[in-house]
N, C-alpha and C positions, 0 to 999 in steps of 0.2 A: 467493229462496227460500222456498219456502211454509213456513206454521208445521206443516204435516204431514213435511214431510222434515225440518225441524231439530229436531222431536221424535223421530224415528224415527234420525238422524244422535247426539244425547244421548245415546237409549238404548243406540245401539251402543256410542259412548265409554265408557259407563258399564259395559257388559258387559264390554268388552275389557280395561278399568282392573281391576275386579272377577276376573277370570281370572287376569288379569297377578300381583295380590297375591296369589293364591291358589299360583297356582307358586313366586311369592318366598317366600311363609310355608311351603309345604311343603320346598321347597331347605333353609330355615330351620332344621328341626325336627330334633333329635339325635337318630342311631340310638342304641337302648338295646338291649342284650341281654337278653332274659331266660328262664331256665331254668324250665321248666314240667313237672310232673308229670301222666300222664294224666287225665281228666276234670278240670280244672282252668280254670273259664273266665272267672274275673275278669279278668283282663287282656286276654282278646278282646272280652267286654263294654264294660270300660272304656276299651279303645281305640275302638271303634265308637260307644260315647257322648261321642266327643271329649273325654274328662277327661284323658289323658296330651298330646292336641295342643295343649290348651288352656295346658300349663305347657311346651311347646316341645319335648316329646319324641315321637318314633315308634316302635315296636316291633318287634323281630326276636325271633321266638319261637324257642327252644332247645328243642325237647319231649325230656324224659328220663322213665324210667321210675319213677325214687324220689328221693326226696328226699336219700339219701347221694349219689346221681350229679348231682343238680343243684348239689350244695354242692361237689362235686370237678371240677366243670366251671366254677365261679366260682374255684377254687383256679387250678386250671389255665389259667385266661384265654379260655376259650372262650363264655364268656358273664358278663355284669356283675353280673346280679342273680340270685338263686335262691330259688324258691318251695320252702319245705322245712318239715316238722312241726319243732317244738321240740324235739323229742329227738332229730333228726338233726343239727341244730345244736349241741345240746350233745356228742355225741358226737363232733362234729368237732371243736369246740374242748379236749376232752379228749384227744386225737386229735394235737394240736399247732398245729391251723389256726388264721390269727389272721383271725378273723371275726368279723362284725359284725350288726346287726339294724340294718335301716336304718328298717324299720315292722313293724307288726303285719301279720299277712294275715287270720286268720279266728280265733274263740273257738272253742271246744270245741263239739262237737255238740250241737244242741240237744234231739237225739231220739237214743235207743238202745234199739231193739227186741231183746228176746227170744224166740226163736221155734220153735217145736216144731209135729210131725205134728200135722194135726186131730186123728186117733185118739189121740195120744199119751197116759198115764197121767198126765203132767206136769200139774199143773191151776193151782199154785202155786211162789210161790218157793222154798218148802220143799222142794218135790219135787226139786228140783233137787241136793239132797243124795245124795251119791255118783253121781252121772250125769257124762257127758262132754258140756263145753259145746266147741262149735268159735268158733275168733277167728279174725281176719286175723291176718298176720304182723308188722305193726310194733307196737313196744309201747303208742302209746295205745289200741290195740284192749284189751290187758290191763289196763291203767289204769281204763279206764271197768267192766271187767268186776270187778277187784278193789272199786272202790268202791261198785257197787252191789250186791255181795256184802256189805258191809261193813256198807251202810246197809240191809240188809237181813235182818239176822239171822244170815246165813252167811259164811264166809270162803273164802278159797283153799284153803286144803285139806280142805274140804268137797267139791269136785268136782273133776272129772280134765279139763284141758286140753288142746285137738287142735288146735294150729298150725296154721292152713291158710294157706301164703302168697299163694294166688291166692283173692282173696277172693270172686270171681264164681264158684268153685269150692263156697262154704259152700251155696248150697242143695242142690247133687247129693249132700254128701256127709251134709248130715241126711234127706232123702231115702232114700236108700241104707241108713241106718243105721249110718255109721260115727261119729256122734256122736247124741246125744240131743234137743240144743239147739242154736243157733247164735246167735250176736251179731252185729246190721244196724246200721248208722246209717242215718238217717232214716228213710223212709216207704216207697222204691221196692221194695227187696227184700219188704219184707210186703205190699205190696197186688199186688204181681205173682205173688205166691203166698199168695192168701188165697181161693182159688175162683172168682174175679171176673177175675183176669190171664189168663194166658197159660201161668202156670208151674205149680208143684204147689200142695197144700192144706196151709198151715200157718198156726197164727194164734200171738198174741203172749199171753206170760204174764204183763207188766208194765205198770205206766204207764210209758211210754219217756221221760218226763219227764226228761232227765240236770241238771236244777239242784238236783235233790230232794237228790243226792249228790256232785255238781261243781260248783267255784265257776264261774260262765259268763262271767265276766269275765277268766281267764285265758288264754296265747295257745297254741293248739293248733299252728298254722305261723305262720310270718312270712315276711319279706323280707331273705335274707341276702347280705351282699357281704365282700370281703377289705378289711381297713384299709387297705390300701395302695392299690386303687383307690377306697374312700371318699377318701383324703388326695388326690388326684389330681383327682377327680370331685365336687368338695364341693356346688357349683349342681345337677349333674345328681342327685344323692343326696337332694338338697332337693327340686326340683323332681318327682321320682321319687314322696317322701314324701307331700307334697301332693295331687299329684296322685290317689293311691290313696286317702288318706284323704277326699278329696271323694268320689272316687265309690264308698267305702264306708258313708259317709254317705246319699248318693242312694238306692242299691240297697236298704240295709236299710230307707228308707221309702216302697218301690214298693209299691203294694196288690199283692191276688190276681191280678188280672188281667193284669197287667203282669208278675209272676214267672212266670205260666202262658208268655206270650210268650216270655219269653227264656228258659227249659227247653226250650223247643220249638225255638227257634232255635239254640241252642247246646248242649244236652244231647241234643235231638235225642230226647227225651222228652214224650210228649203227657200231662199230667197232667188235663188234663179226660178224656181215655182213660182212664186209669189210676183215674179216682176212679169211675166208673160212674156219675157222675149223682149221688152223697154229697157234701155240701157239707162236712161234717166231713172227710171224707178228701182231698179238695181242697185244704180250708185246711191241713191237715196236711202235704202235698208242698208248697205252696207256701210255707209260712211255717217248718217245722219240717225239711227235708229238706238246704237249702243249710245252712250256718254261718252265724251272723252275720260279718258281715265287720268288719274292727277300723278305728273313722272317727277314733282319738284315739292319745296315747298307751299304751303299754305299759303295763300294770298287772303292776307288778315284783313284788308280793306274792304277786298271786293267781297269777303263772305261776311264780314258785320252787314255790309250793305244789304245783302242776300236775308242776312235776322233780322235786321230792322225792317224789311219788308214784310217779313213772315208777320212780326208783332203789328204792322198796319193795317196786314190783309186781313189776321185771322186771330185778334186778340185773343179769343178764348180758347183756341189749338196755340200759340206760341206765347212763353213766358218772356217778358219784357225786363231789361237791366240784366242780361248776362253779355258780357265782354270776351269772346273768343280769344283774345288776345293772353287772358290769363287762363287759359285751359289747354295749351300746345304743350307737349313734351318737346325735348329739344331736336327729337326723331322728324318732328312735322316741322318744324322752323328750314 
């Protein structure tokens, strides 16, 4: 046999071995059913980048509308782990659900914009007094609003709240005069409606940095499961928590260009186009639209403060008396 033929044979054997190994590896991956809410791309990105496979997992996504529904899916057995905001978890616990946090998912939104129409006479925060503010329907929107107002010389009694369950309807509500201002997270809505985007003509009346009035170490959303599932699947829960934390550290460290790529691929939003050549807008979109992911243990004190803020701001929406420290799996500590 010639040297050339021996080289070809060796390469062929190597390729076959690699494919066989990959096939066996794929078959050995354990399927984990994860319930996600709309526009949540952390798990799809983590899976594509190989963080879950590295820890022996593959994902079956269970898309649902709200955190309340994802937790119900876990309770009912149609999902293993649920992505849900902290208040949804607190309410489920209050209602008798035996659930625990497997790991933290994301910290509070780093940017919260308060928008008015371009020709509005509302120029400063003080001008909101006596006006109507449109908010999303879930409790954390109200918490951001209360903390923002309290940190800027106003209280919740100084303005009127209009809760609009469909967050996507907030811009239209502002445009048609149903509300005087709206609260939005991140910068997408602001830039889509600042005269450059395809929407209306709005402007922000505040510095959107939420860290000025909200502890950025708190847990706005987490990964929840039942105590029963966790007891029967300790290794899987640990593998998921480790995979997610590694993904979170990786994503949090990505530069602007990579974040732009990921947003375009998964959120189908072109940050370059939306920023219209403005480098500050691009930076805001890349770093202050997606909340920072949780790469370590849950900060119990900061999260309990967030929960207590929810009880104070929305007692009709957030149950009192739940200590988050009592509902953490070892993987979340």
